[in-house]
C-alpha positions in Angstrom: 0.0 0.0 0.0 2.8 2.4 0.8 4.3 2.0 -2.6 1.0 2.7 -4.3 0.5 5.8 -2.0 3.9 7.3 -2.8 3.6 6.6 -6.5 0.1 8.1 -6.7 1.2 11.1 -4.7 4.1 11.8 -7.1 2.1 11.3 -10.3 -0.9 13.4 -9.3 1.2 16.2 -7.7 3.2 16.6 -11.0 0.1 16.3 -13.2 -1.7 19.0 -11.1 1.1 21.5 -11.7 -0.2 24.2 -14.0 -3.6 22.4 -14.4 -6.9 24.3 -14.4 -7.7 23.1 -10.9 -4.5 24.7 -9.5 -5.4 28.0 -11.3 -8.9 27.7 -9.8 -7.5 27.2 -6.3 -5.4 30.3 -6.7 -8.4 32.3 -7.9 -10.7 31.1 -5.1 -8.0 32.0 -2.6 -8.2 35.6 -3.9 -11.8 35.8 -2.8 -12.3 33.5 0.2 -10.5 32.5 3.3 -7.6 30.1 2.6 -8.8 27.5 5.1 -12.3 27.4 3.5 -10.8 26.9 0.0 -8.5 24.2 1.3 -11.2 22.3 3.1 -13.5 22.5 0.1 -10.8 21.2 -2.2 -10.0 18.4 0.2 -13.6 17.3 0.3 -14.1 17.5 -3.4 -10.8 15.6 -4.1 -11.7 12.9 -1.6 -15.1 12.4 -3.3 -13.9 12.4 -6.9 -10.9 10.1 -6.1 -13.2 7.6 -4.3 -15.1 7.4 -7.6 -11.9 7.2 -9.6 -10.4 4.3 -7.6 -13.7 2.5 -7.6 -13.9 2.7 -11.4 -10.2 1.7 -11.7 -10.5 -1.2 -9.3 -13.7 -2.7 -10.6 -14.0 -1.6 -14.2 -10.4 -1.0 -15.3 -9.7 2.2 -17.1 -13.0 2.3 -19.0 -14.9 5.6 -18.5 -17.1 7.6 -20.8 -15.6 11.0 -20.2 -17.0 13.0 -23.1 -20.5 13.4 -21.6 -19.0 14.3 -18.2 -16.7 16.9 -19.8 -19.6 18.5 -21.7 -21.7 18.8 -18.5 -18.7 20.2 -16.6 -18.1 22.7 -19.4 -21.6 24.0 -19.3 -21.5 24.3 -15.5 -18.3 26.3 -15.8 -20.0 28.7 -18.1 -22.8 29.0 -15.5 -20.2 29.7 -12.8 -18.7 32.5 -15.0 -22.1 34.2 -15.4 -22.8 33.7 -11.7 -19.5 35.3 -10.7 -20.1 38.3 -12.9 -23.6 38.7 -11.5 -22.1 38.8 -8.0 -23.5 37.4 -4.8 -26.7 38.9 -3.4 -27.4 39.0 0.3 -30.6 36.9 0.9 -30.7 37.2 4.7 -30.1 40.7 6.0 -29.5 39.3 9.5 -26.9 36.7 8.5 -23.6 37.2 10.2 -20.4 38.2 8.3 -18.8 34.9 9.1 -21.7 32.9 7.6 -21.7 35.0 4.5 -18.0 34.5 4.0 -17.7 30.8 4.7 -20.8 28.7 4.2 -21.6 29.6 0.6 -17.9 29.7 -0.3 -17.4 26.1 0.8 -20.1 24.7 -1.4 -19.2 26.9 -4.4 -15.6 25.8 -4.3 -16.4 22.2 -3.6 -18.9 21.9 -6.5 -16.6 23.7 -8.9 -13.7 21.3 -8.1 -15.9 18.2 -8.4 -16.9 19.4 -11.9 -13.4 20.4 -12.8 -12.1 16.9 -12.0 -14.8 14.9 -13.9 -12.9 13.5 -16.9 -9.8 15.5 -16.1 -6.3 14.0 -16.6 -5.8 13.6 -12.9 -9.0 11.6 -12.7 -7.9 9.4 -15.6 -4.5 9.0 -14.0 -6.1 7.9 -10.7 -8.3 5.4 -12.5 -5.3 4.0 -14.4 -3.2 3.7 -11.2 -6.1 2.0 -9.3 -6.4 -0.6 -12.0 -2.9 -2.0 -11.3 -2.1 -0.9 -7.7 -3.6 -1.1 -4.2 -6.7 1.1 -4.4 -6.5 2.4 -0.8 -3.0 3.5 -1.3 -3.9 5.1 -4.7 -6.9 6.9 -3.1 -4.9 8.3 -0.2 -1.8 9.2 -2.3 -3.7 10.8 -5.2 -5.8 12.9 -2.8 -2.8 14.1 -0.8 -0.9 14.8 -4.1 -3.7 17.0 -5.4 -4.3 18.8 -2.1 -0.6 19.5 -1.8 -0.3 21.0 -5.3 -3.5 23.1 -4.9 -2.3 24.1 -1.4 0.7 25.8 -3.1 -1.7 27.7 -5.4 -3.8 28.7 -2.4 -0.8 30.3 -0.7 0.0 32.3 -3.8 -3.6 33.4 -4.2 -4.0 34.3 -0.5 -0.8 36.5 -0.6 -1.8 38.1 -4.0 -5.3 38.8 -2.8 -4.1 41.3 -0.3 -2.8 43.5 -3.1 -5.5 43.2 -5.8 -8.8 45.1 -6.0 -12.0 43.1 -5.5 -13.4 44.2 -8.9 -10.3 42.8 -10.8 -10.5 39.6 -8.9 -14.2 39.1 -9.7 -13.7 39.8 -13.4 -10.7 37.6 -13.6 -12.5 34.7 -11.9 -15.4 35.0 -14.3 -13.0 35.0 -17.3 -11.2 31.9 -16.0 -14.5 30.0 -15.5 -15.6 30.9 -19.0 -12.2 29.9 -20.5 -12.3 26.6 -18.7 -15.9 26.0 -19.8 -15.3 26.8 -23.4 -12.2 24.7 -23.5 -14.0 21.6 -22.0 -16.9 22.0 -24.4 -14.7 22.3 -27.5 -12.5 19.4 -26.3 -15.4 17.0 -25.7 -17.6 18.0 -28.6 -14.8 18.2 -31.2 -12.7 15.2 -30.0 -10.3 15.3 -32.9 -9.5 19.0 -32.7 -5.8 19.9 -32.1 -5.1 21.4 -28.7 -3.9 24.6 -30.3 -7.2 25.1 -32.0 -9.1 24.3 -28.8 -7.1 26.9 -26.9 -7.6 29.5 -29.6 -11.4 28.7 -29.7 -11.7 29.0 -26.0 -9.8 32.4 -26.0 -12.0 33.5 -28.9 -15.2 32.6 -27.0 -14.0 34.7 -24.0 -13.2 37.6 -26.3 -16.6 37.4 -28.0 -18.5 37.3 -24.7 -16.4 40.3 -23.4 -17.2 42.3 -26.5 -21.0 41.5 -26.2 -21.0 42.5 -22.5 -19.1 45.7 -23.3 -21.6 46.6 -26.1 -24.6 46.3 -23.8 -26.2 49.4 -22.4 -24.9 50.4 -19.0 -28.0 49.3 -17.2 -28.0 45.8 -18.7 -24.3 45.1 -17.8 -23.4 43.0 -14.7 -22.8 45.4 -11.8 -19.1 44.6 -11.8 -18.7 45.8 -15.4 -20.6 49.1 -15.0 -18.7 52.3 -15.1 -18.4 53.6 -11.6 -20.1 57.0 -11.2 -17.8 60.0 -10.7 -18.0 61.5 -7.3 -20.2 64.6 -7.0 -18.0 67.6 -6.1 -18.9 69.1 -2.7 -19.4 72.9 -2.4 -17.3 74.3 0.4 
């Protein structure tokens, strides 16, 4: 079991470097408390990797990932729109701590579950579990991903102290839209070269940005509206 744990940790840690999940961890750490993001990522990773090792252990490496990828892509587009819209306070008497942590945990957890469905780290975990001790693979792969994303959380938490909230919100929405468009193109047009998929995803983000910019001021998401100039005060 120890050998499977160490192997899985190394494989997933390396695979996660520069992956969209790591970028998401950094982005979420810009907006939410680092321990909330880390807890949500740990919960999501544990859940997804339980599924992965079960598939690898009982069914080998067979998994229909295209449908999962399309669903995940659509959900990322939804998350992008949701992020631009901004969070609305639904209970005026809710405490500051509740507003900052409870919704954040479920948003981050659900986003990471979707991000990992059909992702290369999930496929790698399935493959490892097909030939190695599944408990060791589960523990090792989970720890490897949490460790890699933990590094991104540190970077995001530090950077978040120096970046304006508006920039963070717009960047988060753009990243969600980019990931969603990439996953949709990748899973709908399976034979498309990676360079074209990336170009198409970037083009989709540019088109959406142009459309939002062309909208009348009152129809734009609040974060994209021009901030009114302060009214000069008569002395």
